[in-house]
KESEVEX-813538 format. One record per atom (N, C-alpha, C): x, y, z. Coordinates in steps of 0.05 Angstrom, whole numbers, padded with zeros to 5 digits, always signed. Layout:
<atoms>
XYZ;...
</atoms>
This chain:
<atoms>
-00893+02109+01743;-00898+02086+01738;-00924+02100+01767;-00954+02085+01769;-00973+02091+01773;-00972+02088+01809;-00993+02100+01828;-00992+02095+01857;-01005+02073+01854;-01010+02056+01840;-01023+02029+01844;-01002+02008+01856;-00983+02015+01826;-00956+02004+01828;-00929+02002+01845;-00932+02027+01838;-00921+02040+01864;-00930+02012+01897;-00940+02021+01903;-00961+02009+01939;-00948+01975+01934;-00953+01960+01898;-00950+01936+01914;-00917+01935+01901;-00898+01943+01905;-00875+01952+01904;-00866+01947+01937;-00880+01972+01940;-00870+01987+01967;-00876+01953+01988;-00899+01942+01981;-00901+01922+02002;-00903+01899+01997;-00880+01895+01967;-00863+01873+01958;-00834+01867+01974;-00820+01884+01967;-00809+01904+01984;-00800+01900+02018;-00828+01901+02013;-00828+01906+02050;-00830+01882+02057;-00848+01864+02051;-00852+01828+02057;-00822+01821+02050;-00812+01820+02032;-00787+01814+02019;-00754+01813+02041;-00759+01841+02058;-00744+01839+02070;-00750+01833+02097;-00770+01824+02103;-00779+01821+02130;-00787+01790+02134;-00776+01779+02116;-00782+01746+02108;-00755+01733+02125;-00758+01714+02142;-00752+01707+02151;-00722+01691+02150;-00737+01679+02122;-00702+01664+02100;-00685+01679+02075;-00703+01704+02075;-00676+01733+02067;-00661+01742+02074;-00667+01738+02112;-00656+01748+02130;-00632+01724+02153;-00647+01701+02146;-00621+01679+02138;-00600+01671+02113;-00609+01682+02104;-00589+01681+02062;-00577+01706+02082;-00582+01728+02089;-00566+01750+02084;-00544+01737+02118;-00553+01738+02129;-00538+01721+02151;-00516+01706+02150;-00528+01679+02133;-00506+01659+02129;-00492+01664+02091;-00504+01693+02083;-00484+01700+02067;-00485+01676+02042;-00518+01663+02042;-00522+01642+02017;-00528+01673+02000;-00533+01648+01974;-00534+01665+01948;-00559+01677+01933;-00590+01652+01951;-00611+01656+01952;-00619+01643+01975;-00655+01646+01984;-00672+01643+02003;-00672+01613+01992;-00675+01606+01963;-00682+01578+01957;-00667+01554+01959;-00643+01570+01976;-00619+01549+01984;-00641+01533+02005;-00649+01542+02030;-00669+01539+02053;-00689+01520+02035;-00703+01519+02020;-00724+01496+01998;-00718+01473+01995;-00696+01477+01986;-00676+01466+01981;-00662+01437+01999;-00660+01449+02031;-00650+01441+02043;-00673+01429+02062;-00691+01441+02067;-00726+01429+02069;-00732+01410+02063;-00738+01411+02026;-00736+01376+02014;-00724+01346+02018;-00692+01361+02013;-00661+01344+02024;-00674+01337+02047;-00679+01350+02071;-00688+01331+02102;-00699+01313+02101;-00729+01328+02083;-00747+01301+02075;-00745+01263+02064;-00723+01283+02038;-00731+01257+02025;-00707+01253+02016;-00689+01265+02037;-00663+01257+02033;-00652+01253+01992;-00643+01267+01987;-00643+01278+01960;-00613+01264+01956;-00583+01287+01964;-00566+01284+01963;-00538+01252+01975;-00522+01237+01965;-00511+01229+01960;-00485+01234+01948;-00461+01217+01972;-00432+01224+01955;-00429+01209+01936;-00411+01235+01915;-00406+01224+01891;-00429+01226+01876;-00452+01233+01869;-00469+01245+01865;-00458+01253+01834;-00478+01255+01805;-00466+01275+01788;-00496+01289+01786;-00493+01321+01781;-00523+01326+01776;-00520+01346+01767;-00541+01348+01741;-00546+01375+01721;-00572+01391+01746;-00576+01419+01751;-00582+01441+01757;-00596+01460+01739;-00620+01457+01728;-00628+01470+01720;-00638+01489+01718;-00632+01523+01702;-00649+01545+01719;-00633+01555+01747;-00611+01556+01747;-00594+01544+01763;-00584+01574+01780;-00582+01598+01761;-00580+01626+01771;-00600+01634+01807;-00581+01648+01813;-00560+01646+01818;-00543+01643+01838;-00543+01618+01833;-00534+01587+01854;-00540+01573+01873;-00562+01583+01894;-00572+01581+01916;-00572+01544+01916;-00572+01536+01887;-00582+01497+01899;-00564+01490+01895;-00544+01494+01873;-00514+01486+01866;-00498+01482+01898;-00503+01516+01908;-00485+01519+01927;-00488+01492+01950;-00513+01499+01947;-00521+01471+01978;-00507+01447+01964;-00522+01440+01935;-00530+01409+01930;-00484+01401+01937;-00476+01418+01933;-00436+01412+01925;-00426+01414+01945;-00436+01426+01967;-00428+01416+02000;-00441+01397+02006;-00475+01374+01997;-00471+01354+02002;-00457+01341+01989;-00449+01337+01966;-00447+01313+01951;-00413+01307+01955;-00401+01324+01960;-00370+01323+01959;-00352+01343+01932;-00337+01344+01936;-00315+01346+01914;-00303+01336+01888;-00318+01304+01887;-00313+01285+01872;-00331+01279+01860;-00346+01292+01856;-00370+01293+01854;-00373+01317+01826;-00392+01317+01817;-00399+01345+01792;-00429+01354+01781;-00428+01366+01791;-00450+01389+01780;-00447+01401+01758;-00468+01387+01727;-00469+01420+01718;-00494+01434+01722;-00482+01459+01723;-00500+01481+01721;-00517+01498+01691;-00555+01496+01691;-00552+01525+01663;-00569+01545+01667;-00567+01562+01662;-00578+01582+01660;-00585+01604+01651;-00609+01611+01642;-00602+01639+01615;-00578+01661+01629;-00582+01657+01650;-00580+01679+01662;-00557+01677+01671;-00544+01706+01667;-00497+01694+01688;-00503+01691+01721;-00482+01669+01724;-00476+01659+01747;-00452+01658+01763;-00449+01671+01777;-00422+01664+01787;-00409+01642+01801;-00389+01652+01794;-00369+01606+01799;-00369+01604+01824;-00375+01573+01824;-00376+01554+01849;-00360+01536+01849;-00337+01536+01864;-00321+01504+01864;-00340+01476+01862;-00330+01472+01837;-00336+01429+01832;-00366+01445+01808;-00373+01467+01800;-00402+01466+01789;-00392+01478+01771;-00392+01472+01738;-00392+01471+01723;-00424+01494+01708;-00419+01518+01694;-00441+01536+01688;-00439+01528+01656;-00460+01519+01647;-00473+01531+01623;-00492+01558+01624;-00479+01579+01609;-00495+01593+01606;-00510+01601+01580;-00532+01592+01574;-00552+01585+01556;-00586+01582+01552;-00600+01574+01533;-00625+01574+01534;-00636+01546+01524;-00644+01537+01554;-00648+01500+01542;-00659+01493+01518;-00689+01515+01513;-00699+01508+01489;-00680+01515+01458;-00663+01510+01467;-00643+01512+01445;-00620+01487+01442;-00624+01486+01414;-00600+01452+01413;-00566+01461+01420;-00557+01484+01414;-00537+01479+01417;-00523+01487+01460;-00549+01493+01469;-00551+01493+01493;-00557+01464+01507;-00564+01443+01496;-00567+01420+01508;-00543+01409+01491;-00538+01414+01466;-00506+01400+01463;-00484+01410+01477;-00478+01431+01490;-00466+01447+01509;-00464+01419+01535;-00488+01420+01546;-00487+01398+01567;-00478+01374+01562;-00487+01364+01544;-00484+01338+01536;-00449+01335+01530;-00437+01354+01526;-00414+01347+01525;-00391+01355+01538;-00407+01365+01556;-00407+01375+01594;-00404+01342+01607;-00427+01328+01609;-00434+01306+01615;-00405+01285+01622;-00402+01270+01581;-00368+01260+01576;-00378+01232+01599;-00400+01214+01588;-00413+01195+01590;-00411+01179+01621;-00419+01203+01636;-00411+01196+01658;-00450+01190+01669;-00455+01181+01698;-00479+01169+01701;-00503+01206+01707;-00522+01206+01698;-00537+01237+01713;-00541+01225+01729;-00537+01220+01762;-00567+01210+01794;-00584+01230+01791;-00584+01256+01791;-00603+01280+01797;-00604+01310+01778;-00623+01303+01773;-00646+01331+01755;-00656+01332+01774;-00644+01371+01774;-00663+01392+01791;-00669+01412+01778;-00685+01418+01791;-00696+01435+01770;-00706+01469+01781;-00704+01491+01792;-00717+01512+01796;-00726+01536+01780;-00728+01518+01753;-00742+01547+01726;-00770+01565+01728;-00756+01585+01737;-00780+01595+01741;-00799+01615+01710;-00826+01625+01702;-00822+01629+01678;-00819+01669+01683;-00826+01681+01667;-00837+01710+01671;-00852+01713+01673;-00863+01726+01705;-00888+01719+01697;-00906+01751+01701;-00929+01737+01693;-00951+01757+01663;-00965+01769+01704;-00981+01759+01719;-01004+01763+01728;-01020+01745+01721;-01025+01740+01701;-01042+01715+01689;-01047+01693+01696;-01064+01682+01719;-01054+01653+01719;-01056+01627+01704;-01076+01629+01686;-01083+01620+01670;-01052+01616+01643;-01031+01637+01638;-01016+01645+01625;-00992+01638+01623;-00993+01635+01663;-00971+01635+01670;-00957+01598+01683;-00998+01588+01677;-00987+01567+01684;-00990+01538+01662;-00989+01563+01646;-00979+01542+01612;-00946+01538+01616;-00937+01565+01614;-00911+01575+01611;-00904+01557+01631;-00904+01551+01652;-00889+01542+01666;-00891+01511+01667;-00918+01490+01657;-00916+01473+01647;-00895+01470+01619;-00896+01479+01602;-00871+01485+01579;-00862+01487+01585;-00836+01493+01616;-00813+01491+01629;-00820+01467+01637;-00830+01459+01651;-00818+01427+01663;-00821+01404+01646;-00853+01408+01631;-00836+01390+01605;-00812+01391+01585;-00801+01403+01586;-00765+01416+01574;-00761+01402+01587;-00755+01393+01612;-00738+01386+01633;-00748+01352+01631;-00771+01350+01628;-00783+01325+01631;-00765+01311+01609;-00762+01323+01582;-00747+01311+01550;-00717+01312+01569;-00709+01334+01575;-00682+01328+01580;-00662+01304+01602;-00689+01291+01626;-00685+01282+01634;-00691+01251+01622;-00697+01244+01609;-00712+01218+01584;-00686+01232+01576;-00674+01244+01561;-00637+01251+01547;-00623+01232+01560;-00620+01250+01590;-00586+01243+01605;-00601+01235+01627;-00619+01227+01643;-00611+01215+01666;-00616+01198+01673;-00602+01176+01686;-00584+01154+01698;-00621+01141+01704;-00621+01113+01689;-00656+01092+01701;-00656+01088+01723;-00646+01102+01753;-00639+01095+01777;-00646+01120+01788;-00636+01148+01767;-00638+01175+01767;-00659+01181+01786;-00664+01206+01796;-00689+01219+01798;-00685+01257+01800;-00699+01272+01792;-00719+01294+01779;-00721+01307+01804;-00731+01334+01803;-00735+01358+01826;-00750+01379+01814;-00783+01381+01809;-00784+01397+01784;-00796+01430+01810;-00801+01445+01807;-00812+01470+01810;-00838+01473+01798;-00865+01472+01795;-00873+01485+01780;-00899+01493+01798;-00910+01504+01775;-00938+01523+01784;-00962+01500+01787;-00978+01508+01814;-01007+01497+01813;-01012+01516+01801;-01037+01506+01782;-01043+01527+01761;-01071+01496+01744;-01074+01514+01723;-01095+01489+01705;-01079+01468+01694;-01059+01479+01691;-01052+01446+01670;-01029+01438+01692;-01036+01439+01721;-01021+01419+01727;-01024+01390+01746;-01055+01390+01728;-01061+01354+01735;-01049+01337+01706;-01048+01350+01692;-01045+01341+01669;-01003+01342+01668;-01002+01360+01675;-00973+01356+01676;-00954+01328+01698;-00971+01331+01715;-00965+01304+01740;-00974+01273+01720;-00998+01264+01706;-01006+01250+01688;-00983+01246+01668;-00961+01274+01663;-00942+01266+01640;-00911+01242+01656;-00923+01262+01675;-00887+01253+01691;-00899+01234+01702;-00918+01222+01709;-00922+01190+01723;-00924+01178+01690;-00934+01166+01669;-00917+01162+01644;-00891+01156+01637;-00874+01177+01654;-00838+01168+01653;-00829+01156+01675;-00837+01160+01705;-00826+01153+01717;-00851+01139+01743;-00841+01120+01751;-00852+01103+01777;-00872+01109+01800;-00842+01126+01808;-00852+01147+01836;-00859+01184+01828;-00883+01189+01841;-00887+01212+01841;-00890+01228+01864;-00879+01244+01884;-00885+01263+01894;-00882+01277+01888;-00902+01301+01919;-00922+01329+01909;-00909+01337+01941;-00889+01370+01938;-00891+01376+01966;-00881+01409+01968;-00893+01426+01984;-00886+01457+01994;-00865+01456+02016;-00852+01462+02003;-00843+01461+02042;-00841+01489+02048;-00840+01493+02070;-00835+01518+02090;-00825+01544+02078;-00807+01538+02060;-00792+01559+02059;-00808+01566+02037;-00821+01570+02027;-00832+01564+02000;-00859+01585+02015;-00858+01607+02004;-00878+01631+02020;-00909+01610+02017;-00911+01620+02037;-00949+01605+02034;-00972+01612+02015;-00964+01644+02003;-00981+01646+01985;-00974+01642+01957;-00948+01632+01959;-00934+01631+01931;-00949+01608+01915;-00944+01602+01885;-00971+01579+01879;-00945+01550+01868;-00922+01569+01880;-00904+01556+01870;-00904+01517+01886;-00901+01505+01873;-00893+01477+01889;-00881+01447+01876;-00878+01438+01898;-00836+01418+01872;-00854+01386+01879;-00847+01381+01847;-00848+01352+01848;-00819+01339+01850;-00825+01311+01856;-00802+01286+01860;-00806+01263+01847;-00795+01261+01830;-00808+01230+01814;-00778+01222+01804;-00778+01195+01817;-00759+01173+01821;-00767+01148+01803;-00737+01142+01787;-00747+01110+01775;-00763+01105+01749;-00746+01111+01730;-00760+01119+01702;-00753+01096+01692;-00788+01095+01680;-00802+01068+01655;-00786+01065+01635;-00788+01041+01634;-00771+01045+01606;-00790+01037+01585;-00784+01066+01579;-00800+01076+01545;-00788+01077+01528;
</atoms>
């Protein structure tokens, strides 16, 4: 490893373990600091209600699913999916698979069993290359995949929360979301690092496309 990469890694580790939300997640035995991002968005927009059915995409290690199941109650259901493994959470059905593959989407469909899906949330991130244009395109492609899934599975009065990255493709993505949903909001919670380009899109009320 070069001295430059070594220094960069050292700086990242120092920033990570000095992070307020990393410390809080460790103190409270949470799966990840992403718990606080969802919590803050929930406080602002009142995302969760009892007895909702939710799909959590890009769920590993389980921070969002863990937060959500505590908010919606044991009679609800969360179907979580990630290409990476995830330790079990009571009340959450986990499917490990690649969302770009038909077999994974088929497994999600079979797990729904005709239930109304009220909320689809996605904390998916692409593998970051460091090239802003490439990373923006990768992020947008994943967001568009989530949009296609929402068209297929989301109830008419349901809503989605998608993590994206502010970049060259962002405005184009927002236009596509507005073609599908009547109401679109953009939000960056305090728990999202200020230097991070991640941003969250909340969309409600599907149009009759």
